N, C-alpha and C positions, 0 to 999 in steps of 0.2 A: 448344672447337673446333666450328665449324659443320659441317653435313652436307656442304656443298660442299667444305670443306677436307679432311674425312675421305675423300671420294671421290677427290679429287685425290691424296691420300697413298696410297690403295689402288692406284691405277694403276701406279706404279713398282714396287710390291710384287709385283703380278701379272707385270710384265715381268721381275723378278728370278727368278721361278719358271722362266720359259722360258729367259732369256738370261743369268742370273747378275747379279752386281753390275756396274752400268755397261755391261751388254751391250746390243746392239741387233741387229735382224734383218739389217741390211745388211752387218755386219762381224763375223760370228761367229768367224772365224779369229783375230782379234785381241782378242776380248772373251770370249764364252762358252766358246770352245774354246782360248783362250790357255793355253799351258802343257801342253796335252794332247799327250803324246809317244808313247812306247812303248805300244801298245794294251793289252797284258796288264797293265802297271803302272797304266794309267789306268782300265781296266774291271774288273780284279780277277782273283783266282785262287781260285775256289770250292773247288777240290780241296785247297787249303792254308789255307782259311778266312782268306784275305787280301783285305780290302776294296780295291776299286779306289780309287786316290788321287783320282781325279776323279769317281768314281761318286756320283750323287746331288747333285752341286754345282748342276746345273740340268738342265732337260729336254733341252737341246741336246746335252749330253755323253752322256746316257743313250741318246738316239736315235742318236748316232754309234756307240756301242757295239753297239746292237742292229740297226741297219739299214744301216750303211755297208759297201759291198763293198770288198775289198782290190784294189789295182791289179795285184797279181801273179796275180789270178784264183783264189786259193786259198779265197775265200769263196763266198757264195751270192748270185747276182743276185736282186734284188727280194725279199730275205728278209722284208721287212716289207710286201711287196705293191706296192712302187713303187721307182723309182730314186731314189737320194739323191746329191746333189752334181752336178758338171758335168764330171767328168774322163772323157774317152773315151766310148764308147758305153754302157758299163755304169753310168755315173754314180758312179764310185768316189770315195771320200772319203779313203782312206788308201793311201799308196804301198806300204807294207809294214807288218809288225808293229813295225818300229823307227822309223817316221816318224809325225809328227803328221798331223792332218787336212789335206787338200788339196781345193780346189774346193768349199769350204763356203759360198760366196756364195749358191748357189741351194738350199741344204739346207732352210732354213726354208720357202721357198715350196713345195718339193716335199712336205714333210711336211704342211703345212697344207692344200694342195690335195687330196692323196690321202687323208689321214685324214678330211677333211671329207666325202668321198664315202662313206666307210664308216660314218659316224655315222647312226644311225636317227633321232635327234632331238637337238636342241641343248638343254642344260639351261636352265631358265628361273628357277631359284631356287637359293639357297645350299644348300637341303636336298637338291636333286637333285645338285648338285656334290659335296656331302659323301658322298652315297651312292656316287658313282663313285669317290671317293678311298677309301672303305671297301672297295669291291670290289677295288681295286688292292692294298690292304694285306692283305686276306684271301688274294689270290692270292700275294702275297709270302710269307706264312707257309707256304702250301702248297709254294711253291718251283717252280723249273724242273726239267725232266727231263734227266738225263744217262744215257747207255747205255754198255755196254762189250761187247767181244767180242775174239776172238783175232785175226781178220784180216778184211780186206775189209768187206763190208756185213753180215756175220753179227752178230746181236745175241744175246748170252748173258744179259743182264740189264739192269735199269734201276732207278734210284732218283730220288728228288726231293731237291733241295738248297734248303733254306729260304733266303730272302733273295737268291735268284738269279732273275733274269728271263732268259728265253731257253732255250737248250738246248746240250748239249755231249756229247762222247764221250771215252772213254779205252780203251786196250787192257786186256784182262782182266788181263794180267800186267805192266801198266805200272808204272813206278816211282812215279808220282803217284797220290794217292787219288781224284782227280776231275779235272774239266776246268779249263782256263784260258780266259779270255775274250780270245782273240787274233783272233777274226773268221774263223777257218778252218772249213771243213766237214771232218767226220771220216771218214776211210777207214783209211788205214794209220798215221796219226799216233797217238802214244801218248795225248796229252791235248790236245784243242782245244775250241773252243766259240764260238758267236755269242751273247754274253750280257753281262750286267752284274751285278756282285755287290756287295751293300751291306754285307757283313760278317756277323758272327754274330748280330746283332740283326735281327729280322724285323718289328719293330713300327713301323718308319718313323722312329724317333727320331733316327737318324743319317743321314737323308736331308734335306739342307738345303732342297731345293725343296719338299718336303712340309711342312716346318715353316713356311716362308714362305707357302705356300699357305693353311695354317690361319690364320695371322696376318691375311692379306688378307681371307679369308672372314669372320673375326671382326669386322673393321672394317666390312665391308659389312653384316653383321648389325646392328651397332651403329647404323649410319645408318638401316637399314630399320626397326628398332625405334623409334628416335626419330621417324621420319616417321610411323609408325603411331600413336604416342602423340599427336602433333600432330593427326593426322587425327581421332582419337577425341575429343580435346578440342574441336576445331572442330565436330564433329558434336553434341557435348553443348551447346555454346554456341548452335548453331542450334536445337536442341530447346528450350532455355531461352527464346530469343527468340520462338519460335513460341508457347510457352506464355504468355509475358508478353503477347503480342498478344491471345491468347484471353481472358486475365483482363481486359485493358483493355476489350475489346469487350463482355464480359459486364457489367462494372461500368457501362459507358456505357448499356447497355440497362436495367439495374436503375434507374439514376438517372432515365431518361426515363419509366419506369413510375411511379416515386414522385412525379414532377412532371409530371402530364399537361399536354399542350399546351393553351393557352387561345386561342379564336378571336380573330382580329385585330380584328374589329369590337368585341368585348367588351373587348379590351385598350384600344382607343381611348376607349370610353365610360368605362372605369375611370379612365383618365388625366384625362379632362375632369372627371369627378366629383370627383376628388381636388383638381384645381386650383380648382374652384368652392367646395369646402368651405374651402380655404385662404383664398380671397379673402373669403368670408363671415365667417370667423372674424376676419380682420383688420378688416373693416368694422365688425363688431359691437364690437370692442374699441375702435375709434376713437370711435364714438358714446358709448360708456360713459364716456370721459374728457371729451368735449365738454359733455354735459348738465350736469354739476356746475358747470362754468364759467359757463354761462348762469344758473344758479340764483343766482349771486352778484349779478347785476344786477336781479333781480326785486324790486319794491317790497314 
């Protein structure tokens, strides 16, 4: 497979990381977010160690879990630092905890535009991209924070939940062990959270988009390594050609030294002398044969 073919194959793999299989930016609701319904089911229940059914399928789903406001106002506006979606003034994406994403047509544009402003620099190599992915996985192992208290905004304690991104709360004497990712902000609720939960494993092996991301990066590395090998081979060929030219010029100089140039006038005289000698020899030889013939007629 050629480098161009590998690059063309890597492009849809990167697209799958963001939008899922067959997904596209202009129709998230029917592609990347298709089948995403009840928010808790889709995003997960960290308190019960229940992975979200859609968590990790693609980045669009995870951003939905982490950034989308609820239309009932029970969530947090601009929880990710920007509005997501196109529904009402808050840019909600989900009507309630029991409904799927709504107004997702502008979600990708909002995320790209606002996240781009927060990036200090864009990665320029697969090494830098892998470093970012490693930082994400390290954060995932550390986990998100959830707090608990008896009432109101009072916090009695906190813990971290590995494989959870975001934050959550629960009441101190609540029936559940931890938060659920329903998109709500916590005050008097027993267990709520703006989060996404990937399950008990925190190494990224059960995150589909992370696996596809690694595959796409490996393909780009393969192309880059082959390109580097070709460049090195071309460089060596250029060096060999240059060396061959040097050897040729050196041999040419040595030949000229061993055969010094003869003046043109001397060359002409030499040619004339050679021609004279040849004619003289032929004349001498002719007379040598004629004299004996005369001798036959002598008395």
